[in-house]
C-alpha positions, -999 to +999 in steps of 0.1 A: -068+636+336-091+640+366-099+607+383-133+594+393-121+589+432-101+600+458-087+590+490-097+610+525-076+614+550-057+589+568-071+579+607-051+587+634-026+560+646-048+553+676-083+551+654-067+531+626-050+506+656-085+503+670-101+496+637-073+468+631-082+452+668-118+452+658-107+435+624-090+409+645-116+401+671-150+408+653-142+400+619-115+372+620-089+392+601-057+381+612-037+387+580-030+425+590+008+427+584+031+422+556+066+421+570+063+455+592+038+471+573-001+470+576-018+454+545-046+479+551-044+513+539-055+535+570-080+557+546-108+550+522-111+551+485-141+576+482-166+574+448-193+596+442-227+579+438-231+585+399-193+564+394-208+537+419-242+534+400-222+531+364-196+504+379-223+486+395-246+484+366-215+475+345-208+444+367-241+431+363-240+437+325-208+416+329-221+389+351-255+385+329-232+380+298-210+357+314-241+333+327-251+335+293-215+321+276-209+298+304-238+281+296-230+281+258-195+268+268-208+241+283-218+224+255-192+234+233-168+207+245-145+215+213-137+251+226-125+235+261-090+228+249-085+266+238-093+279+272-062+260+285-081+238+309-063+207+321-067+176+302-087+157+332-107+189+340-116+188+304-132+151+304-152+161+334-167+192+320-178+170+289-199+149+310-212+182+328-230+190+295-254+162+301-265+172+336-244+200+353-249+203+394-273+224+406-255+259+416-268+285+443-260+320+451-234+323+421-205+348+435-185+371+409-162+399+411-150+421+383-118+442+388-117+481+373-089+499+366-091+537+358-068+544+329-062+568+299-091+559+284-115+552+310-124+520+329-110+487+319-111+455+332-085+427+332-103+394+342-132+383+361-132+366+394-164+340+382-151+310+402-137+321+436-136+357+447-121+367+484-121+396+500-155+399+518-140+406+552-124+437+540-157+444+521-180+440+546-168+440+581-138+461+580-156+484+556-182+490+580-156+501+609-139+525+584-171+542+576-179+549+609-154+574+607-159+593+576-197+604+584-203+619+552-198+587+534-216+552+533-206+521+522-212+501+489-228+472+499-221+442+522-211+409+498-207+385+529-244+399+541-256+395+503-237+358+499-253+346+534-285+359+524-287+341+493-275+307+511-300+309+535-330+318+510-323+286+491-313+263+521-336+279+547-327+280+586-319+248+605-298+236+572-260+229+571-234+247+550-202+232+541-173+258+535-146+240+519-113+258+518-075+248+522-069+245+558-030+252+558-038+287+545-047+310+573-059+338+548-084+311+536-096+302+567-104+334+580-123+343+551-146+310+560-149+315+594-161+352+587-188+338+564-198+310+588-205+337+617-228+358+586-246+324+584-250+315+619-266+350+620-294+336+597-298+305+615-277+284+592-252+262+603-217+260+594-191+233+589-156+242+576-133+214+560-106+205+541-114+193+504-098+161+513-126+157+539-153+158+512-172+126+504-203+124+479-235+094+490-244+093+457-256+128+440-257+143+475-220+161+495-212+149+529-181+154+547-161+129+573-144+148+599-142+146+634-166+175+640-194+166+618-197+132+596-231+134+574-249+153+546-245+187+536-273+208+527-251+236+504-213+236+494-194+268+490-161+260+474-136+285+482-110+265+462-099+273+426-120+249+403-086+238+384-072+224+418-101+199+425-085+175+401-058+170+426-080+159+450-082+117+457-109+099+439-126+095+472-136+126+475-159+125+441-147+158+434-164+155+397-200+159+416-191+195+414-194+193+375-220+165+366-250+155+386-243+168+421-276+174+437-261+196+466-266+232+455-232+245+450-219+277+453-200+282+427-203+253+403-176+237+387-183+248+353-172+288+363-138+277+354-151+281+318-151+319+322-126+321+350-097+313+328-083+342+311-084+329+277-121+333+277-119+359+252-103+338+227-134+318+219-158+350+220-157+350+177-168+308+178-198+319+202-229+330+194-237+345+228-234+382+224-206+399+247-208+439+239-195+448+279-170+423+279-159+437+245-161+472+251-142+468+288-113+440+283-083+451+265-077+431+229-066+396+242-046+370+220-025+335+227+013+344+233+026+328+201+006+355+180+027+388+198+062+368+199+088+394+197+066+425+207+066+419+245+066+452+253+030+464+241+019+432+260+006+416+296+015+379+299-006+359+322-011+325+330-047+313+321-055+301+353-033+323+379-046+338+408-035+372+431-015+383+402+012+357+404+035+354+371+019+382+358+046+401+333+045+434+325+081+445+308+095+476+329+071+467+357+079+432+367+112+423+380+138+417+351+144+385+360+106+372+366+100+388+332+125+366+314+111+340+330+074+341+321+084+352+289+102+317+283+070+298+300+051+316+278+069+305+246+069+269+257+036+265+267+015+293+251-016+272+254-015+280+291-007+313+290-024+345+277-015+379+262-033+415+269-031+445+251-013+467+273-030+500+289-022+529+312-034+527+346-034+563+361-021+564+396-039+584+425-026+606+450-028+593+487-018+598+518+009+575+514+022+591+480+008+580+444-006+542+441-026+527+415-060+513+427-080+484+416-115+483+421-133+450+423-175+453+423-189+422+437-222+409+418-242+379+438-271+361+417-273+393+394-270+421+421-240+443+428-231+436+463-206+459+474-169+465+466-130+455+476-101+480+464-068+470+465-036+495+456+000+489+443+030+511+443+036+501+406+008+495+382+003+459+391-022+443+417-007+413+432+001+397+465+025+432+473-003+453+469-022+470+501-061+469+507-081+496+507-115+502+522-141+516+497-168+541+506-194+562+485-194+598+488-229+607+504-254+624+482-277+652+504-306+637+519-289+600+522-295+585+549-267+576+577-231+562+568-238+523+579-273+522+566-264+496+544-257+471+568-254+472+606-237+439+612-196+431+611 
């Protein structure tokens, strides 16, 4: 079955080394190697323009349906337990139905796989999405070496534009992230630079430094003490209850007047158990239903594990995803036991056959993430694995679009890194 994409020839070692250097110094991408191997592929994944148009329009449809379902779910507190959310989070969400925190610059990323049955998705990053450095700055660096291709977009620039449009020049954006993780900090530094280009100051801070004065957010740290005009949360919503009461983390969900990207209620659709409540919602979800595999609670498929993929309801980066014959045997058994013990915190999805792609580094399994920011497709982030599972062992790959006759230069979609 022919695929909708291909890989171009790899860059020379010299050109690739130059891109990695610029990624480090221009884009704050410090995580360039895992053990002794680059995490970035030295070649791009290339789509034709009609394929990209289809994926972009499909992602926008998914985003519209997600927001509509989320709004309904906010008031349907009877369904929150079914989503596998922690009890403390459910209690806060119950209050948010009476006055949720203001949202701005809503960011989502939908990850597409090419299968024997065409395009499929397995989940959505509706709460926290990474990959901004690779999808923006690094993509533009790579595009310069493939003049017959163009970038799909600039998600970091689109996010910075949306925040600037909301708060204006001279405003201060608080970029909240776990400071112990270099990979999180590099993303926030890059976004901070893109905001500064637009006249918006950025203050990076640890979640423990968050404070709320009434309904307005502020931070208390050595480099900034005072109010913020907007919050960007690079910290999963389900982790917020781990913070101390002094932070006032509940304001991400209820009655906060400082606009947040993303609001806490995004966790409602971030849960991989979201499909388990579809039939009890009035919101139509035709795009979701056409692309997502059949999804059940694990106890409903006990004894038939081979045909199902097991996932934690609130997992991240592919951790603890169990696929029989793909996941290491010991890990697969551990995951099965965990899902059987606490099925309400897990989900089972019907397994599909992902098709590998011939690349300069051999057969790899691609996954393409499409960003949607404030309802508009804004760019793409690619990853590739040596097995049909995208996790922390997968490599990053730049996504480019093959130029159609008469199109402008490769970098026309964005000049900034």
